[in-house]
C-alpha positions as CSV (number, residue, x, y, z in Angstrom):
1,M,31.2,58.4,122.3
2,V,31.2,55.1,124.0
3,K,33.4,55.0,126.8
4,L,33.9,51.0,127.0
5,S,33.1,48.1,125.0
6,V,32.5,45.0,126.9
7,I,33.0,41.9,124.6
8,V,31.4,38.6,126.5
9,P,31.1,35.3,124.2
10,F,28.7,33.0,125.0
11,Y,28.1,29.0,123.6
12,N,26.0,26.8,125.5
13,V,25.9,28.5,129.2
14,Q,22.3,28.1,130.0
15,Q,22.8,27.5,133.3
16,Y,25.7,30.5,133.5
17,A,24.5,33.1,131.4
18,P,21.5,34.6,133.3
19,D,24.2,35.5,136.4
20,T,26.5,37.1,133.7
21,L,24.2,39.1,132.4
22,R,22.8,40.2,135.7
23,S,26.1,41.2,136.7
24,L,26.6,43.3,133.5
25,R,23.1,44.9,134.6
26,T,25.1,46.0,138.1
27,N,27.5,47.7,135.4
28,T,25.6,49.7,133.4
29,R,26.1,53.4,132.2
30,D,25.1,55.6,129.1
31,D,28.9,55.4,127.4
32,F,28.9,51.9,128.0
33,E,27.9,49.0,125.5
34,F,28.5,44.9,125.9
35,I,28.8,43.2,122.8
36,L,27.2,39.6,123.2
37,V,28.3,37.6,120.7
38,D,26.4,34.1,120.5
39,D,28.7,31.7,119.3
40,C,26.2,29.5,117.3
41,S,25.0,27.8,121.0
42,K,22.8,25.0,120.9
43,D,21.1,24.7,124.1
44,E,18.9,27.9,125.4
45,T,21.9,30.5,125.4
46,P,20.7,32.1,122.1
47,A,17.1,32.7,123.9
48,I,18.6,34.1,126.6
49,L,20.6,36.7,124.8
50,A,17.6,37.8,122.5
51,R,16.1,38.7,126.1
52,A,19.0,40.6,127.1
53,E,19.2,42.2,123.8
54,R,15.9,44.0,124.6
55,E,16.3,44.4,128.3
56,L,19.9,45.1,129.2
57,P,20.7,48.5,128.4
58,G,24.0,48.6,125.9
59,A,23.3,45.6,124.9
60,V,24.6,44.8,121.3
61,L,24.0,40.8,120.2
62,V,26.0,39.4,117.6
63,R,25.5,35.9,116.2
64,H,27.5,33.4,114.6
65,E,26.2,30.9,111.9
66,K,29.0,28.3,112.9
67,N,30.8,27.7,115.9
68,G,34.3,29.4,115.9
69,G,35.5,29.1,119.4
70,L,36.4,32.0,121.7
71,A,39.4,33.3,120.0
72,T,36.9,33.7,117.2
73,A,34.0,35.3,118.7
74,R,36.5,37.8,120.5
75,N,37.8,38.9,117.6
76,T,34.1,39.3,116.1
77,G,33.6,41.7,119.4
78,L,36.3,43.5,118.6
79,D,35.5,44.3,115.4
80,A,31.9,45.3,116.9
81,A,33.2,47.5,119.4
82,R,32.9,51.2,119.5
83,G,34.8,52.2,122.3
84,E,37.8,54.0,123.7
85,Y,38.5,51.2,126.1
86,L,38.0,47.3,126.0
87,T,37.7,44.2,128.3
88,F,36.7,40.8,128.1
89,L,34.2,38.4,130.0
90,D,33.6,35.2,129.3
91,G,29.6,34.3,129.4
92,D,30.0,31.9,132.6
93,D,31.9,34.4,135.1
94,W,30.6,37.3,136.6
95,L,31.3,41.2,138.0
96,A,30.9,42.9,141.1
97,A,28.0,45.9,140.9
98,G,30.0,48.9,139.8
99,Y,33.6,47.2,139.0
100,L,33.4,48.4,135.4
101,S,33.6,52.0,136.3
102,E,36.6,51.5,138.4
103,L,38.1,49.7,135.9
104,V,37.6,52.6,133.2
105,G,38.9,55.0,136.1
106,S,41.7,53.3,136.5
107,I,43.4,53.2,132.9
108,E,42.4,57.0,132.7
109,E,43.9,58.1,135.6
110,L,47.5,56.3,134.5
111,G,47.0,57.0,131.2
112,C,48.6,53.7,130.0
113,D,48.1,51.4,126.7
114,F,46.4,48.6,129.2
115,V,45.9,47.5,133.0
116,R,45.6,44.0,134.4
117,T,43.7,43.4,137.5
118,D,43.4,40.7,140.3
119,H,40.6,38.5,139.7
120,V,38.3,36.4,142.5
121,Q,38.8,32.3,141.1
122,T,35.5,30.2,142.7
123,R,34.7,27.1,142.6
124,G,31.3,25.8,144.1
125,R,30.7,28.3,147.0
126,A,34.9,28.4,147.5
127,R,36.7,31.7,146.9
128,S,40.2,32.4,146.3
129,V,42.0,35.9,145.3
130,S,44.6,35.4,142.3
131,R,46.9,38.2,142.3
132,V,48.9,39.9,139.0
133,P,52.3,38.7,139.3
134,V,53.8,42.5,139.7
135,G,55.3,43.9,142.7
136,V,54.7,47.2,141.6
137,R,51.1,48.6,141.8
138,D,49.2,51.9,140.7
139,E,52.5,52.7,138.2
140,V,53.2,53.2,135.0
141,L,55.8,50.0,133.6
142,V,57.4,49.2,130.4
143,P,55.6,45.8,129.7
144,R,58.5,44.4,127.5
145,E,60.7,44.5,131.3
146,A,57.6,42.5,133.4
147,I,58.0,39.2,130.8
148,L,61.2,38.3,132.9
149,P,62.2,36.8,134.5
150,A,62.5,33.5,132.8
151,D,62.5,30.9,136.1
152,R,59.7,33.0,138.3
153,T,55.8,33.3,137.1
154,T,55.4,37.0,135.8
155,S,53.0,39.4,134.0
156,V,52.8,36.6,130.9
157,D,51.9,33.7,132.7
158,Y,48.6,36.0,133.9
159,A,47.6,35.4,130.5
160,Y,43.6,36.0,131.3
161,A,42.7,38.4,128.7
162,W,39.4,39.8,131.0
163,A,41.7,40.6,133.9
164,G,42.2,44.0,132.4
165,V,41.3,47.0,130.3
166,Y,42.6,47.8,127.0
167,H,43.2,51.1,125.4
168,R,41.6,51.5,121.5
169,R,44.7,52.7,119.9
170,L,46.0,48.9,120.8
171,L,43.2,47.7,118.6
172,D,44.6,50.2,116.1
173,R,47.3,48.8,116.3
174,G,46.5,45.4,115.6
175,L,47.4,43.8,119.2
176,L,44.2,43.0,120.5
177,H,42.8,40.5,118.1
178,F,43.8,36.8,118.7
179,T,44.9,34.1,116.9
180,D,41.6,33.0,115.0
181,G,40.4,29.5,115.4
182,L,42.5,28.9,118.4
183,R,40.5,26.3,121.2
184,T,42.0,26.7,123.8
185,A,45.3,28.8,125.1
186,E,43.8,32.0,123.2
187,D,45.5,34.2,125.4
188,R,49.2,33.2,125.3
189,P,50.0,34.4,122.1
190,W,48.1,37.6,122.5
191,I,49.5,38.1,126.2
192,W,53.0,38.0,124.5
193,R,52.3,39.9,122.2
194,L,51.2,42.6,124.1
195,H,54.0,42.6,126.3
196,R,56.5,43.0,123.4
197,E,55.0,45.5,121.8
198,A,53.0,48.0,123.7
199,E,54.4,50.8,125.5
200,S,53.0,51.1,128.6
201,F,50.9,49.2,131.4
202,A,50.4,49.0,134.8
203,A,48.9,46.9,137.3
204,V,46.2,47.4,140.1
205,S,44.5,46.6,142.9
206,L,40.9,46.2,141.8
207,L,39.1,43.3,142.4
208,G,35.7,42.6,140.6
209,V,35.9,39.8,138.4
210,F,34.3,36.8,139.5
211,Y,36.3,33.4,137.2
212,R,34.8,29.8,137.5
213,R,37.0,26.8,138.2
214,G,35.2,23.2,136.8
215,V,32.6,24.3,135.0
216,T,32.8,20.7,133.2
217,T,32.0,22.2,129.9
218,S,35.1,24.1,129.8
219,L,37.5,22.9,127.3
220,T,40.0,22.7,130.2
221,Q,37.9,20.1,131.9
222,I,37.1,18.0,128.5
223,G,39.9,15.6,127.3
224,D,39.3,16.2,123.6
225,V,41.4,16.9,120.5
226,R,40.5,21.0,120.8
227,Q,42.6,20.6,124.2
228,L,45.9,20.2,122.0
229,D,45.2,23.8,120.4
230,F,48.3,24.7,123.4
231,I,50.9,23.1,120.9
232,R,50.2,25.7,118.2
233,A,49.6,28.6,120.6
234,F,52.8,28.0,121.8
235,D,54.8,27.5,118.6
236,E,53.2,30.7,117.7
237,V,55.0,32.5,121.1
238,L,58.2,30.7,120.1
239,A,58.5,31.4,116.4
240,E,57.1,35.7,117.2
241,T,59.6,35.6,120.2
242,A,62.1,34.1,117.7
243,A,61.9,37.1,115.8
244,D,62.1,39.6,118.4
245,R,65.2,42.2,118.9
246,D,65.7,40.9,121.8
247,A,65.1,37.1,121.2
248,D,68.3,35.9,123.2
249,K,66.8,37.2,126.4
250,L,63.3,36.3,126.0
251,L,63.6,33.1,124.4
252,P,64.8,31.2,127.8
253,K,61.4,32.3,129.4
254,A,58.8,31.4,126.5
255,V,61.4,27.8,125.8
256,R,60.8,27.2,129.9
257,T,56.8,28.3,129.7
258,Y,56.3,25.9,126.7
259,C,57.9,22.9,128.3
260,A,56.0,23.9,131.7
261,I,52.6,23.4,129.7
262,I,53.5,20.0,128.1
263,A,54.6,18.5,130.9
264,H,51.6,19.8,132.9
265,H,49.3,18.2,130.0
266,L,51.7,15.1,130.4
267,S,50.8,14.9,133.9
268,E,46.9,14.9,133.3
269,I,47.3,12.4,130.6
270,E,44.2,10.2,131.8
271,K,42.0,12.4,131.5
272,F,42.1,12.5,127.6
273,E,40.6,10.0,125.2
274,P,43.1,7.3,124.2
275,A,43.4,8.1,120.2
276,V,44.1,12.4,122.0
277,A,46.6,11.1,124.2
278,K,48.7,9.4,121.7
279,R,48.7,12.5,120.1
280,L,49.6,14.6,122.6
281,R,52.6,12.7,122.9
282,T,53.4,12.7,119.5
283,M,52.8,16.2,119.0
284,S,54.6,17.4,122.5
285,A,57.3,15.7,121.0
286,A,57.7,17.1,117.5
287,A,56.8,20.1,119.8
288,L,60.2,19.3,121.9
289,D,62.4,18.6,118.6
290,R,61.7,21.8,117.2
291,M,62.6,24.5,120.1
292,P,66.3,25.5,120.0
293,Q,68.1,22.4,121.2
294,P,70.8,24.0,123.4
295,L,68.4,26.1,124.9
296,L,66.2,22.9,125.2
297,A,69.1,21.6,127.4
298,D,69.4,24.1,129.8
299,V,65.6,24.9,130.3
300,L,65.7,20.9,131.2
301,D,68.8,21.6,133.6
302,T,66.7,23.9,135.7
303,M,63.4,22.3,135.7
304,D,62.3,20.3,138.9
305,L,63.1,16.6,138.6
306,D,59.6,15.4,137.6
307,R,58.7,17.6,135.1
308,A,62.3,17.2,133.8
309,A,62.5,13.6,133.5
310,R,59.0,13.3,131.9
311,L,60.0,15.7,129.0
312,R,63.5,13.6,128.9
313,R,61.6,10.7,128.1
314,L,59.5,12.5,125.4
315,R,62.6,14.0,124.1
316,R,64.2,10.3,123.6
317,R,61.0,9.0,121.8
318,V,62.3,11.4,119.3
319,T,65.9,10.7,119.2
320,S,65.1,7.1,119.2
321,A,62.6,7.5,116.1
322,K,65.0,9.6,114.1
323,A,67.4,6.8,115.0
324,A,65.5,3.8,113.9
325,A,64.7,5.8,110.4
């Protein structure tokens, strides 16, 4: 029986893949497997992974014939995984030695559906710790109850799939797959679904994932059309939350988060290509128009002045366009 499956997508990360793979080597166990998914890389990544398939104990290499993006690559890994527990790592990040054994030990001890962990953010030589926004540690909690309050950062805002470990029963229930084809914000519908539908989780003070920030090839650094997938991702969050039995309680949080993300992208609009910037404004305005309007008004009234003003200007564009029509 495979105890843990580690799903690691790679795409054009020849500069970082050797570090990632070395860190996996320091975490090998006879009952661990590493699902290495090459998402049709065009650089030297395939050759690096071919060598890892031969040399890394537990390595299973899967190749995409066509680039599908991070969500699709993770799904490929999930479909191939055999482990009792599952976790993720991105192809440009790395793990501390022995971390995975500690991670498995934490979920086995707690006996819950999933465990969330802290992580270390890295930018060059700088390091900073990012904590799971859950105050209670090492105690089994109800995931649904960790979604609120609406006006504070909560567990659904800590959407990193690789910051945790998940029992296979979640996979069997269809809760671990990502929305196919999403190029960015793929973790958002996933984390909301997990918190609405799983039965138990815990947060633990375990550090071992090192997350690279400022990677030039990362989508967060590239202002092309793929960034706009956040609209599709949050539309999905809103639609599924609106159908939930607690929609009246949970929708304010979903709308507020969506608004905050739109405002964030608008504040960085200069990084986008001109045509993409125009689409960002148009699609964001349409997204605001699709939201429950009384709820949207309440959310804007409670946001900070800068973000609220930016979103209200966008709303007025929709109102003016409708009036002109």
